[in-house]
Backbone bond lengths (Angstrom), bond angles and torsions (degrees), N, CA, C in turn:
res aa  C-N    CA-C-N  psi(-1)  N-CA   C-N-CA  omega(-1)  CA-C   N-CA-C  phi
1 M - - - 1.452 - - 1.539 108.46 -
2 K 1.407 113.56 132.52 1.465 118.63 -175.71 1.520 110.61 -81.15
3 D 1.343 116.17 134.39 1.465 121.54 179.96 1.530 109.44 -77.13
4 K 1.380 116.54 119.67 1.458 121.00 -179.24 1.533 111.76 -80.48
5 G 1.292 119.37 -12.55 1.456 121.70 179.46 1.517 112.26 -74.37
6 K 1.335 114.79 166.55 1.452 119.93 -179.98 1.513 109.38 -76.57
7 T 1.289 111.46 146.63 1.460 116.19 179.10 1.518 108.89 -77.68
8 K 1.271 114.71 164.44 1.448 121.00 178.85 1.524 110.88 -61.12
9 A 1.308 116.22 -37.41 1.477 120.33 179.39 1.514 110.77 -64.50
10 Q 1.348 115.22 -41.42 1.472 118.12 179.13 1.532 111.43 -64.51
11 L 1.303 114.80 -42.49 1.464 118.74 179.01 1.528 111.10 -61.46
12 I 1.313 115.26 -39.56 1.471 119.20 179.21 1.518 110.59 -64.45
13 N 1.354 115.35 -41.28 1.479 119.18 179.29 1.524 111.58 -64.64
14 E 1.316 116.67 -43.21 1.452 120.42 179.41 1.536 111.25 -63.80
15 L 1.322 114.54 -40.71 1.453 119.25 178.38 1.532 110.76 -62.64
16 A 1.330 114.38 -40.20 1.468 119.09 178.08 1.527 110.53 -63.24
17 L 1.339 115.93 -41.01 1.465 119.95 178.45 1.523 111.35 -64.48
18 L 1.302 115.67 -41.98 1.455 119.56 178.39 1.523 111.51 -62.79
19 R 1.329 114.21 -40.75 1.460 118.21 178.27 1.537 110.89 -64.25
20 Q 1.347 115.93 -39.40 1.470 119.47 177.81 1.531 110.72 -63.32
21 R 1.344 114.76 -43.39 1.474 118.26 178.77 1.531 111.15 -64.07
22 A 1.336 114.81 -40.08 1.462 119.14 178.39 1.516 110.72 -63.62
23 A 1.335 115.46 -39.74 1.474 119.80 178.82 1.529 110.19 -65.28
24 R 1.369 115.42 -43.00 1.460 118.28 178.52 1.523 111.00 -63.96
25 L 1.345 115.09 -38.43 1.462 119.03 178.69 1.527 111.01 -64.52
26 E 1.338 115.33 -41.97 1.462 118.63 178.01 1.521 111.45 -63.86
27 A 1.361 114.71 -40.39 1.466 118.88 178.09 1.528 110.58 -63.81
28 F 1.359 115.09 -41.41 1.458 119.59 178.44 1.524 110.18 -63.14
29 K 1.361 116.11 -44.13 1.454 120.27 179.11 1.522 110.77 -61.89
30 A 1.359 115.80 -39.50 1.464 119.85 179.57 1.532 110.01 -65.32
31 R 1.379 114.99 -44.40 1.463 118.18 178.61 1.527 110.44 -63.67
32 Y 1.349 115.95 -42.82 1.468 120.08 179.70 1.524 110.35 -61.61
33 S 1.356 115.02 -41.16 1.461 119.53 179.59 1.529 110.31 -63.92
34 R 1.372 115.60 -41.87 1.467 119.06 178.03 1.519 110.63 -65.13
35 D 1.355 115.16 -44.14 1.466 119.26 179.63 1.524 110.81 -62.35
36 E 1.347 115.52 -41.52 1.451 119.76 179.79 1.530 110.36 -64.40
37 K 1.328 115.44 -40.84 1.458 120.13 178.91 1.520 110.53 -66.13
38 E 1.358 116.60 -43.58 1.452 120.51 178.75 1.525 110.99 -63.80
39 L 1.352 114.90 -39.55 1.460 119.01 178.11 1.522 110.74 -63.95
40 Q 1.330 115.78 -42.28 1.465 120.35 178.47 1.519 110.45 -63.57
41 E 1.343 116.78 -43.26 1.465 120.47 178.98 1.530 110.69 -64.84
42 A 1.350 115.96 -38.73 1.462 119.87 178.58 1.532 110.53 -64.22
43 N 1.335 115.76 -41.58 1.468 119.87 177.39 1.521 111.53 -63.51
44 E 1.325 116.10 -39.99 1.456 120.52 178.69 1.522 110.59 -64.64
45 R 1.360 116.01 -42.25 1.463 119.70 178.04 1.531 110.34 -63.77
46 L 1.341 115.54 -42.83 1.463 120.06 179.52 1.527 110.61 -61.87
47 N 1.324 116.35 -45.25 1.473 119.89 179.42 1.528 111.25 -63.47
48 A 1.351 115.86 -37.56 1.464 119.42 178.00 1.520 111.05 -65.16
49 I 1.346 115.63 -40.48 1.466 120.19 178.34 1.520 110.47 -64.98
50 L 1.340 116.21 -45.42 1.466 120.43 179.77 1.524 111.26 -61.73
51 K 1.344 115.61 -38.00 1.457 120.00 -179.25 1.514 111.98 -71.94
52 A 1.335 116.81 -38.49 1.467 121.01 -175.61 1.527 112.58 -84.40
53 S 1.319 116.93 -16.89 1.462 119.80 -174.85 1.532 111.55 -61.67
54 P 1.347 117.67 128.90 1.469 119.71 175.47 1.524 111.83 -74.24
55 E 1.343 116.71 -18.33 1.456 120.82 178.12 1.514 110.80 -91.25
56 A 1.315 114.56 146.85 1.456 119.86 173.53 1.530 108.24 -71.59
57 I 1.330 116.33 128.64 1.465 121.52 178.08 1.515 107.81 -117.31
58 V 1.320 115.59 122.30 1.463 121.79 -175.62 1.523 108.53 -133.23
59 T 1.331 116.59 138.77 1.459 120.12 170.70 1.512 108.90 -121.51
60 L 1.321 114.73 145.63 1.459 122.51 179.61 1.520 108.74 -127.78
61 N 1.332 116.09 152.20 1.456 117.31 170.19 1.528 108.37 -82.87
62 N 1.302 116.21 -177.42 1.467 119.27 -174.47 1.526 113.47 -64.20
63 D 1.325 117.13 -18.37 1.462 121.01 -179.32 1.529 112.74 -94.59
64 G 1.332 116.77 1.08 1.454 119.75 179.94 1.514 113.88 89.35
65 I 1.344 117.43 12.93 1.460 121.94 177.76 1.526 109.18 -84.09
66 V 1.327 117.01 134.30 1.464 121.69 -177.02 1.519 110.41 -72.64
67 T 1.334 115.99 128.64 1.461 120.95 177.02 1.521 112.42 -115.13
68 L 1.322 117.24 -16.19 1.472 120.81 177.01 1.526 107.48 -149.03
69 W 1.346 115.04 140.58 1.480 121.37 -176.05 1.518 106.50 -152.43
70 N 1.342 117.23 102.79 1.461 118.54 -173.94 1.535 111.73 -83.50
71 E 1.336 114.85 179.78 1.468 119.30 -174.97 1.524 112.16 -66.21
72 A 1.339 116.81 -33.53 1.463 118.83 178.39 1.530 110.70 -65.73
73 A 1.331 116.57 -32.04 1.472 119.99 175.45 1.531 109.79 -65.94
74 E 1.319 116.50 -38.85 1.470 120.45 176.46 1.526 110.15 -61.19
75 R 1.356 116.79 -44.58 1.468 120.80 -178.59 1.533 111.06 -68.11
76 T 1.303 115.98 -37.64 1.461 120.12 -175.82 1.516 112.01 -71.13
77 F 1.345 116.52 -43.47 1.470 120.01 -171.06 1.533 114.28 -110.75
78 G 1.340 117.08 -17.23 1.459 119.02 175.39 1.512 116.08 93.94
79 W 1.342 118.01 -13.31 1.464 120.26 177.13 1.527 110.17 -87.96
80 S 1.328 116.86 139.99 1.458 121.20 177.38 1.524 109.71 -83.67
81 K 1.333 116.18 166.44 1.467 120.79 178.49 1.521 111.34 -56.94
82 S 1.324 115.48 -44.53 1.467 119.37 -176.29 1.522 112.02 -63.30
83 E 1.315 116.52 -23.50 1.468 120.55 -178.91 1.524 112.89 -83.26
84 V 1.337 117.03 -20.46 1.468 118.54 -171.93 1.530 114.52 -118.81
85 I 1.333 118.53 -30.63 1.459 120.00 -177.49 1.535 109.41 -59.50
86 G 1.326 115.54 128.87 1.454 120.81 179.80 1.517 113.90 84.18
87 K 1.332 116.21 4.79 1.467 119.97 179.76 1.525 109.82 -122.31
88 F 1.335 115.58 167.34 1.451 120.10 -179.35 1.526 109.97 -66.80
89 N 1.327 115.72 145.10 1.460 122.85 -178.25 1.532 111.19 -46.51
90 P 1.348 119.10 113.54 1.468 121.19 -172.97 1.521 114.69 -76.48
91 I 1.343 117.73 -15.48 1.464 118.64 -174.48 1.529 111.79 -85.05
92 V 1.332 116.94 2.29 1.464 120.01 -179.96 1.531 109.21 -96.02
93 P 1.344 118.41 105.98 1.466 119.64 177.70 1.529 110.62 -72.46
94 E 1.323 115.98 162.88 1.462 120.32 -177.18 1.521 112.20 -58.84
95 N 1.322 116.41 -39.85 1.465 118.37 -176.92 1.528 113.22 -75.92
96 K 1.351 117.44 -4.54 1.461 121.51 177.48 1.524 111.70 -114.62
97 F 1.337 117.48 12.32 1.458 120.08 -175.13 1.525 111.08 -64.60
98 E 1.320 117.48 -43.79 1.462 120.44 -179.56 1.523 111.01 -62.95
99 E 1.326 116.80 -38.54 1.456 120.71 177.02 1.526 110.36 -62.13
100 F 1.354 116.44 -43.38 1.462 120.83 178.63 1.524 110.85 -61.94
101 V 1.323 117.10 -44.85 1.466 121.36 -178.85 1.524 110.03 -61.09
102 S 1.335 116.36 -41.42 1.466 120.41 179.63 1.525 111.42 -62.64
103 L 1.336 116.48 -44.93 1.468 119.86 178.39 1.521 110.97 -66.13
104 R 1.332 116.87 -41.12 1.473 120.60 -179.31 1.525 110.49 -62.19
105 E 1.327 117.78 -42.95 1.461 121.02 -179.00 1.523 111.02 -62.40
106 R 1.308 116.75 -37.20 1.465 119.89 178.53 1.522 110.97 -63.66
107 V 1.341 116.47 -42.60 1.468 120.21 -179.02 1.528 110.50 -70.24
108 L 1.324 117.45 -39.91 1.465 120.47 -179.94 1.529 112.00 -65.18
109 K 1.330 115.70 -20.83 1.468 119.82 176.11 1.520 111.54 -85.56
110 G 1.340 116.59 2.63 1.454 120.50 175.64 1.506 115.32 103.56
111 E 1.343 117.85 3.51 1.460 120.87 -178.13 1.527 110.86 -87.32
112 S 1.320 116.49 139.52 1.459 121.87 173.48 1.529 108.61 -100.79
113 L 1.324 115.95 136.45 1.454 121.03 179.77 1.524 108.92 -110.14
114 H 1.318 116.52 142.91 1.463 120.18 -175.33 1.525 111.09 -128.52
115 N 1.331 114.57 126.79 1.468 122.86 172.21 1.531 113.15 52.11
116 V 1.321 114.99 49.61 1.461 120.51 174.78 1.526 107.41 -82.20
117 E 1.334 117.26 120.73 1.457 120.85 -177.09 1.526 110.49 -91.69
118 L 1.336 115.72 127.53 1.460 122.69 -176.92 1.519 109.24 -135.94
119 R 1.311 116.04 159.09 1.466 121.13 170.86 1.527 107.56 -112.36
120 R 1.326 115.92 128.35 1.453 121.81 179.91 1.526 108.93 -129.73
121 Q 1.332 116.40 -176.64 1.462 120.78 178.89 1.519 110.21 -122.43
122 K 1.339 114.70 145.74 1.451 120.80 174.52 1.526 109.75 -80.35
123 K 1.303 115.22 175.67 1.461 120.43 178.56 1.525 111.19 -58.57
124 N 1.345 116.44 -36.41 1.465 120.14 -178.34 1.526 113.22 -82.30
125 G 1.337 116.54 2.56 1.454 120.56 176.41 1.513 115.08 93.11
126 S 1.330 118.16 -8.78 1.464 120.05 -179.76 1.526 109.84 -75.74
127 P 1.345 117.41 147.80 1.466 120.12 -177.26 1.525 111.51 -74.65
128 V 1.319 115.72 150.94 1.460 121.47 175.17 1.524 107.35 -140.79
129 D 1.335 115.68 128.91 1.462 121.44 176.55 1.520 108.11 -91.26
130 I 1.325 115.94 131.75 1.463 119.76 -176.70 1.523 110.73 -131.17
131 S 1.324 114.81 153.94 1.457 122.50 169.42 1.524 106.19 -115.93
132 I 1.324 116.97 122.35 1.459 120.47 -172.74 1.521 110.84 -120.98
133 S 1.335 115.44 133.93 1.463 122.24 173.22 1.524 107.41 -120.08
134 T 1.315 116.72 135.49 1.461 120.52 -174.93 1.519 110.83 -130.96
135 A 1.336 114.78 156.87 1.463 121.56 176.48 1.517 108.42 -150.71
136 P 1.332 117.77 149.25 1.463 119.82 177.65 1.528 111.09 -73.89
137 L 1.342 116.93 144.36 1.464 122.71 173.73 1.522 108.06 -94.37
138 L 1.333 116.67 127.85 1.457 121.55 -175.23 1.527 110.93 -114.48
139 N 1.348 116.64 144.37 1.468 120.05 173.93 1.527 109.46 -90.85
140 S 1.350 116.88 -173.61 1.467 121.21 -175.94 1.522 112.34 -63.91
141 K 1.331 117.02 -20.40 1.465 121.17 179.26 1.526 111.60 -96.46
142 N 1.342 115.72 13.69 1.468 122.00 178.52 1.525 113.08 64.20
143 K 1.313 115.85 27.81 1.455 121.21 178.13 1.534 108.75 -98.43
144 V 1.331 116.55 137.90 1.457 120.88 -179.57 1.524 109.63 -71.86
145 T 1.328 115.57 122.42 1.468 120.33 -179.16 1.527 112.66 -115.52
146 G 1.307 116.90 -1.73 1.450 119.03 -178.96 1.515 111.61 173.37
147 I 1.333 115.66 -169.42 1.466 122.47 -175.92 1.525 109.71 -132.30
148 L 1.307 115.98 133.58 1.460 122.53 172.11 1.520 108.12 -101.79
149 A 1.329 116.46 130.27 1.468 121.39 178.02 1.520 109.49 -126.55
150 V 1.317 116.39 127.21 1.465 122.85 173.98 1.529 106.56 -110.54
151 I 1.341 115.78 120.16 1.455 121.32 -169.11 1.530 110.51 -121.32
152 T 1.328 116.22 129.06 1.456 122.12 178.45 1.526 109.24 -111.68
153 D 1.325 116.29 131.68 1.460 121.47 176.31 1.532 108.07 -77.90
154 I 1.335 116.80 113.35 1.471 121.08 -178.63 1.527 111.11 -112.71
155 T 1.331 117.04 21.15 1.464 120.22 -179.30 1.525 111.34 -58.13
156 G 1.329 116.53 -46.09 1.462 120.44 179.79 1.511 111.89 -61.92
157 R 1.331 116.44 -41.39 1.460 120.18 179.41 1.523 111.43 -64.33
158 K 1.342 115.75 -41.09 1.461 120.30 -179.82 1.532 110.80 -63.93
159 K 1.328 116.08 -40.78 1.465 119.71 177.82 1.520 110.79 -63.20
160 M 1.327 116.01 -41.64 1.461 120.07 179.16 1.523 110.77 -65.72
161 E 1.337 116.70 -42.04 1.459 120.26 178.28 1.523 110.59 -60.88
162 K 1.341 115.53 -41.93 1.463 119.76 179.00 1.522 110.67 -63.24
163 K 1.334 115.28 -40.92 1.464 119.78 -179.99 1.522 110.76 -65.80
164 L 1.335 116.32 -41.50 1.460 120.38 179.53 1.521 111.11 -66.76
165 R 1.348 116.27 -38.64 1.465 119.44 176.70 1.520 110.63 -62.49
166 A 1.342 114.52 -42.17 1.470 118.56 179.35 1.516 110.43 -62.83
167 L 1.333 116.70 -41.90 1.464 119.85 -179.85 1.522 111.30 -64.04
168 S 1.332 116.64 -36.98 1.460 119.83 -178.12 1.519 111.96 -76.01
169 L 1.346 117.42 -14.29 1.461 121.40 -178.30 1.527 112.64 -108.79
170 K 1.334 117.32 -3.08 1.463 120.96 -176.01 1.527 111.48 -113.37
171 D 1.318 114.02 150.36 1.460 121.99 174.30 1.526 108.72 -84.87
172 D 1.320 116.91 123.77 1.461 120.99 -174.68 1.529 112.51 -59.41
173 M 1.311 117.12 -41.17 1.461 120.26 -172.97 1.524 112.33 -71.96
174 T 1.325 117.08 -50.24 1.465 121.01 -171.39 1.520 114.22 -96.00
175 G 1.339 117.08 -19.01 1.459 120.14 -175.43 1.513 113.28 80.32
176 L 1.356 116.78 -1.68 1.460 120.50 175.48 1.525 109.64 -78.90
177 Y 1.322 116.63 171.59 1.456 119.37 172.54 1.525 109.43 -66.06
178 N 1.333 115.85 148.67 1.465 119.88 171.69 1.539 108.53 -90.47
179 R 1.324 117.31 -173.08 1.466 119.93 -177.37 1.527 111.36 -58.91
180 R 1.322 116.52 -44.67 1.462 119.55 -179.73 1.521 111.18 -61.74
181 G 1.332 115.77 -45.46 1.459 119.22 179.20 1.515 112.13 -62.44
182 F 1.343 115.76 -41.58 1.458 119.83 -179.88 1.523 111.02 -61.53
183 L 1.333 116.13 -50.61 1.462 119.44 -178.14 1.523 111.50 -62.97
184 T 1.335 116.85 -37.63 1.467 120.76 -179.75 1.522 111.14 -60.73
185 F 1.331 116.54 -51.47 1.466 119.80 -174.76 1.531 112.44 -81.51
186 A 1.325 117.33 -33.54 1.463 119.46 -179.83 1.524 110.85 -65.72
187 R 1.332 117.30 -37.96 1.469 119.54 177.09 1.521 111.03 -62.61
188 Q 1.327 116.34 -41.28 1.463 119.73 177.68 1.527 110.91 -62.33
189 Q 1.342 116.22 -44.69 1.456 120.77 -178.65 1.527 111.85 -66.79
190 L 1.330 116.64 -34.99 1.458 120.15 179.02 1.533 110.45 -64.97
191 K 1.330 116.84 -42.04 1.468 120.06 176.22 1.524 110.72 -61.26
192 M 1.333 115.80 -42.81 1.464 120.33 179.33 1.524 110.77 -62.77
193 A 1.343 116.68 -41.55 1.455 120.77 179.92 1.526 111.02 -63.04
194 N 1.329 116.96 -38.79 1.461 120.22 177.88 1.518 111.65 -64.29
195 R 1.348 115.72 -42.38 1.469 119.30 179.67 1.522 110.91 -63.93
196 R 1.325 116.72 -39.48 1.460 121.08 -176.53 1.534 112.98 -89.78
197 K 1.350 115.31 -2.59 1.466 120.96 -178.91 1.537 110.88 57.94
198 E 1.328 114.78 47.53 1.460 121.65 178.66 1.524 110.27 -109.14
199 G 1.326 115.75 151.54 1.452 120.46 176.66 1.517 111.62 -80.98
200 V 1.331 114.89 159.77 1.462 121.10 -179.01 1.526 108.88 -132.39
201 M 1.320 115.87 138.09 1.457 121.79 175.60 1.526 108.92 -112.49
202 L 1.331 116.21 134.31 1.466 120.50 176.26 1.521 108.49 -126.54
203 L 1.312 116.30 123.73 1.463 123.21 178.00 1.520 109.32 -109.01
204 F 1.314 116.17 132.10 1.463 122.63 175.67 1.524 106.91 -114.25
205 A 1.311 117.65 121.44 1.471 122.11 -176.97 1.523 110.10 -122.53
206 D 1.326 116.04 137.83 1.461 121.47 -179.30 1.532 108.58 -132.63
207 L 1.326 114.96 128.23 1.473 119.40 178.70 1.522 110.34 -68.48
208 D 1.299 116.51 133.59 1.470 120.93 177.50 1.531 110.19 -86.83
209 G 1.329 115.68 129.89 1.461 120.76 171.84 1.513 115.11 72.62
210 L 1.342 119.35 25.87 1.468 119.84 179.84 1.527 111.53 -63.23
211 K 1.318 116.50 -37.84 1.472 119.52 -179.72 1.533 110.85 -62.26
212 M 1.329 116.33 -40.94 1.478 119.28 179.49 1.526 110.95 -65.54
213 I 1.356 116.12 -36.57 1.472 119.37 177.96 1.522 109.70 -65.66
214 N 1.344 116.54 -44.80 1.472 120.19 178.78 1.524 111.23 -62.00
215 D 1.333 116.21 -43.41 1.472 119.82 -177.95 1.524 111.99 -71.04
216 G 1.339 116.33 -36.97 1.461 119.32 -174.75 1.508 114.59 -88.25
217 F 1.324 117.00 -31.32 1.471 119.52 -173.36 1.529 113.79 -124.92
218 G 1.318 116.70 -1.15 1.454 119.70 177.71 1.525 112.22 97.81
219 H 1.313 114.65 159.36 1.464 120.32 -176.37 1.529 112.56 -69.90
220 K 1.327 117.31 -23.57 1.463 118.60 176.80 1.522 110.67 -64.23
221 A 1.331 115.90 -39.11 1.461 119.85 176.95 1.523 110.43 -66.12
222 G 1.335 116.09 -40.01 1.462 119.68 177.31 1.520 112.08 -64.08
223 D 1.324 115.56 -41.35 1.461 119.73 178.44 1.529 110.95 -63.46
224 L 1.334 115.81 -38.72 1.460 120.35 178.95 1.529 111.03 -61.61
225 I 1.334 116.44 -43.42 1.460 120.71 179.11 1.534 110.51 -63.48
226 L 1.321 116.48 -40.27 1.464 119.78 178.38 1.531 110.88 -61.96
227 M 1.328 116.47 -43.97 1.466 119.79 179.91 1.522 111.93 -67.93
228 R 1.353 116.80 -35.94 1.468 120.42 177.32 1.526 110.24 -65.02
229 T 1.334 116.35 -40.61 1.469 120.18 178.78 1.526 110.54 -63.17
230 A 1.331 116.24 -42.53 1.468 120.36 177.79 1.523 110.75 -60.17
231 A 1.339 116.48 -42.52 1.467 120.81 179.59 1.521 111.03 -64.49
232 L 1.343 118.22 -39.48 1.463 121.71 178.48 1.528 110.85 -63.07
233 L 1.322 115.58 -43.29 1.463 119.30 179.52 1.531 110.84 -62.23
234 K 1.325 116.74 -40.03 1.468 120.22 177.65 1.519 111.23 -63.48
235 N 1.333 116.67 -36.63 1.468 120.31 -179.53 1.518 112.37 -71.85
236 V 1.328 116.62 -35.93 1.462 120.99 -175.87 1.532 111.44 -77.43
237 F 1.327 115.92 -42.53 1.454 119.73 -173.22 1.528 111.49 -100.66
238 R 1.320 114.54 167.49 1.456 121.16 -174.66 1.530 111.56 -78.68
239 E 1.312 114.75 160.49 1.467 119.80 178.11 1.520 111.20 -65.32
240 S 1.338 117.17 -28.44 1.463 121.15 -179.79 1.525 112.85 -77.89
241 D 1.347 117.88 -13.23 1.457 121.14 179.18 1.530 109.66 -75.88
242 I 1.314 116.03 151.43 1.469 121.36 179.56 1.529 107.93 -94.25
243 I 1.316 116.40 111.06 1.467 122.69 -177.83 1.521 108.18 -112.98
244 A 1.336 116.28 130.79 1.465 118.93 -174.46 1.519 111.75 -144.43
245 R 1.319 114.12 153.65 1.468 121.62 167.86 1.530 105.48 -106.47
246 I 1.320 116.21 109.31 1.469 119.64 -172.30 1.521 112.73 -101.42
247 G 1.328 117.55 -3.41 1.463 121.53 177.93 1.507 109.15 -157.23
248 G 1.329 116.54 -173.93 1.462 120.09 -177.70 1.509 113.19 -54.94
249 D 1.346 117.22 -49.43 1.464 120.54 -178.84 1.533 111.20 -126.35
250 E 1.331 116.78 21.80 1.463 121.61 -175.36 1.528 111.09 -112.13
251 F 1.325 114.74 131.60 1.457 121.85 178.69 1.533 108.75 -126.27
252 V 1.323 115.80 150.83 1.467 120.31 175.38 1.526 109.11 -137.51
253 V 1.325 114.28 153.03 1.466 121.16 175.09 1.518 107.50 -132.49
254 F 1.307 116.28 129.80 1.461 122.39 178.33 1.519 107.46 -117.49
255 S 1.348 115.28 124.07 1.459 118.88 -173.56 1.519 110.32 -137.60
256 I 1.332 116.83 128.37 1.459 121.03 172.45 1.518 107.54 -82.43
257 E 1.302 115.69 121.96 1.459 121.05 -175.74 1.526 110.25 -124.83
258 T 1.310 115.06 173.68 1.456 120.32 174.63 1.517 109.27 -85.18
259 P 1.345 118.45 152.29 1.468 120.41 179.14 1.527 111.12 -57.18
260 G 1.332 115.25 147.61 1.455 119.66 178.62 1.510 113.77 86.75
261 I 1.330 117.49 14.70 1.460 120.85 -179.82 1.529 110.23 -60.56
262 D 1.307 117.16 141.31 1.459 122.94 179.09 1.531 108.73 -90.18
263 I 1.339 116.02 99.04 1.461 120.61 -176.57 1.523 111.12 -62.89
264 E 1.324 116.25 -41.07 1.467 119.62 -178.63 1.530 111.48 -63.30
265 L 1.338 115.85 -33.85 1.470 119.25 178.79 1.528 110.45 -65.18
266 I 1.327 116.75 -41.74 1.473 120.72 177.62 1.522 109.80 -63.39
267 K 1.324 115.50 -44.15 1.456 120.19 -179.34 1.525 110.81 -61.79
268 D 1.330 116.58 -44.96 1.466 121.05 179.03 1.528 111.25 -63.73
269 R 1.326 116.15 -38.59 1.471 119.56 -179.42 1.521 110.77 -63.03
270 F 1.338 116.73 -43.20 1.459 119.79 179.06 1.530 110.77 -65.25
271 E 1.347 116.71 -44.83 1.463 119.75 -179.38 1.531 111.27 -63.65
272 K 1.342 116.53 -33.45 1.463 120.18 176.66 1.518 111.16 -64.22
273 H 1.325 116.60 -39.83 1.463 119.92 177.65 1.522 111.11 -64.44
274 V 1.338 117.19 -37.12 1.461 120.77 178.19 1.530 109.76 -64.87
275 E 1.340 115.87 -43.13 1.462 119.83 178.44 1.524 111.17 -62.21
276 N 1.318 116.92 -43.82 1.471 120.50 179.13 1.524 111.23 -62.88
277 Y 1.331 115.71 -37.61 1.473 119.25 177.75 1.525 110.47 -62.12
278 N 1.321 116.86 -46.83 1.467 120.71 -179.30 1.526 111.52 -64.16
279 A 1.346 116.29 -34.54 1.467 119.87 179.92 1.527 110.96 -71.34
280 R 1.328 117.50 -37.14 1.474 120.76 -177.67 1.520 112.40 -79.46
281 R 1.320 116.81 -30.20 1.462 120.88 -175.25 1.525 110.00 -125.81
282 P 1.319 117.61 75.62 1.475 119.65 -178.86 1.534 110.77 -64.85
283 H 1.311 115.75 127.94 1.460 122.26 177.36 1.524 108.02 -125.36
284 I 1.294 115.88 168.63 1.466 118.92 173.29 1.530 109.76 -73.19
285 F 1.308 117.03 -13.53 1.463 120.99 171.11 1.528 107.57 -126.03
286 R 1.322 116.01 145.81 1.459 121.33 -177.28 1.533 110.45 -103.78
287 L 1.332 114.52 151.52 1.446 120.11 174.55 1.521 108.66 -80.69
288 S 1.324 116.00 123.53 1.456 121.29 179.21 1.523 108.67 -134.60
289 V 1.328 115.34 130.72 1.462 120.42 -175.98 1.523 109.14 -131.65
290 S 1.332 116.47 130.61 1.463 121.86 172.98 1.527 108.27 -98.18
291 T 1.330 115.99 139.82 1.469 119.40 -175.33 1.521 111.49 -130.94
292 G 1.311 114.20 153.70 1.460 122.37 170.91 1.512 107.71 -136.59
293 I 1.312 117.61 131.46 1.465 121.15 -175.91 1.521 109.35 -127.35
294 V 1.337 115.61 132.88 1.464 120.78 175.18 1.523 108.60 -123.75
295 Y 1.337 113.91 151.28 1.461 119.96 177.40 1.517 108.58 -115.43
296 Y 1.288 115.77 129.15 1.458 122.74 -177.80 1.523 108.73 -101.30
297 K 1.327 115.69 119.03 1.461 119.32 178.78 1.527 110.15 -85.77
298 P 1.322 117.75 145.03 1.463 120.48 -179.20 1.530 111.82 -55.12
299 G 1.313 114.98 134.06 1.453 119.82 176.74 1.511 114.91 90.35
300 C 1.341 118.67 -8.67 1.458 120.41 178.01 1.534 109.54 -70.02
301 P 1.320 117.21 138.33 1.473 119.32 -173.74 1.521 113.06 -84.28
302 Y 1.317 118.57 46.85 1.456 121.33 179.87 1.524 110.73 -100.67
303 S 1.314 115.11 141.55 1.463 120.67 173.97 1.517 109.20 -90.88
304 I 1.335 116.41 170.20 1.464 120.58 176.26 1.532 110.10 -60.02
305 E 1.333 116.51 -41.89 1.461 120.06 -178.98 1.536 110.93 -61.83
306 E 1.331 117.45 -39.23 1.466 120.73 178.92 1.527 111.35 -67.89
307 L 1.329 116.25 -38.95 1.462 119.98 176.77 1.523 110.78 -63.89
308 L 1.326 116.67 -40.26 1.467 120.67 177.44 1.529 110.69 -61.76
309 T 1.317 116.34 -42.02 1.473 120.24 179.70 1.521 110.83 -62.67
310 Q 1.347 117.05 -43.90 1.464 120.53 179.30 1.531 111.43 -62.83
311 A 1.345 115.79 -46.13 1.466 119.54 -179.37 1.524 111.11 -66.64
312 D 1.332 116.43 -35.62 1.468 121.27 178.55 1.534 110.27 -62.44
313 K 1.323 117.28 -41.93 1.458 120.72 179.13 1.534 110.81 -63.54
314 L 1.326 116.69 -42.46 1.458 120.57 178.78 1.532 110.86 -64.84
315 M 1.347 115.74 -37.22 1.466 119.56 178.82 1.525 110.51 -64.09
316 Y 1.335 117.85 -45.10 1.458 120.77 -179.74 1.523 111.51 -66.82
317 E 1.333 117.46 -30.76 1.456 120.17 175.39 1.525 110.25 -63.38
318 Q 1.335 116.98 -43.21 1.468 119.81 176.89 1.521 110.96 -64.73
319 K 1.328 117.00 -38.85 1.472 120.76 -179.88 1.539 110.11 -62.98
320 R 1.341 116.54 -40.37 1.473 119.85 178.73 1.534 111.08 -66.19
321 Q 1.327 115.53 -37.79 1.461 119.01 179.11 1.534 110.61 -64.39
322 K 1.334 116.18 -38.03 1.463 119.90 177.40 1.525 111.08 -63.64
323 Q 1.320 115.69 -40.36 1.458 119.96 -177.32 1.531 111.67 -68.53
324 K 1.344 116.97 -29.01 1.463 121.33 178.48 1.518 111.95 -74.80
325 S 1.352 114.63 -32.47 1.466 118.31 -175.41 1.521 112.03 -82.19
């Protein structure tokens, strides 16, 4: 009679197979445990990087929904993670939505953007200047699944740049524009006047006898006269006018006016202020200013430098007339 049971050899083979499977399972479990541990360590490292990063790090899905918002993003913009995760990007104001869509479309097409400077608003409504670099997020099939944005708060830098620009365009003593500042803004205003077909007035003023005041009474007295002249010009002309000290004793005023301006009336008004100053503040030396004024008609092909030359000639003509009298 044939034995229907398994032979000892078969049982041994099956046991060996089971042991091999058990060994493979243990190896798989060990690899899985290592992978899980490595994944956990990688997540911890990533979280540490996100937490320590001085830059705001934000990720969005393809629709602009926030999927990651680190602590620097909270500090930069004022919104907490709980307020933004799963919601549309909060730093995009309504009037900048089209700009955001345009930038997003570029990144979703695979383009990386670097150091794009933008102005946005914080949660409390205050402005914040940012520099943003972006890159597309890709899955294993190289398909774009979202956007990574690294954002730097450059508000402080922008303020410093503005301050440095102001310093490079201003005269330290009087607070008026210097020659560079005058030429920079006057050229812009001249272009605007041409577009709008508006007239322009340019006054060139030169202090009389500043060298004698410096030689006879010291440079402090000369500096005082320069500052007084600057103050008079500010009082006579409008805040929108460009007033500058372009040389040691030379001042200019550039003003966009309406056609038909009475140049002599402006000249008389300034001279009246000088007279009133001398009457109110009697000194052993008097404030005396020679002026030349030109009017620029819309469409005339004159540059700022040419207008300065014309006004300078008129100023020296007045100075010569004073010396004759």
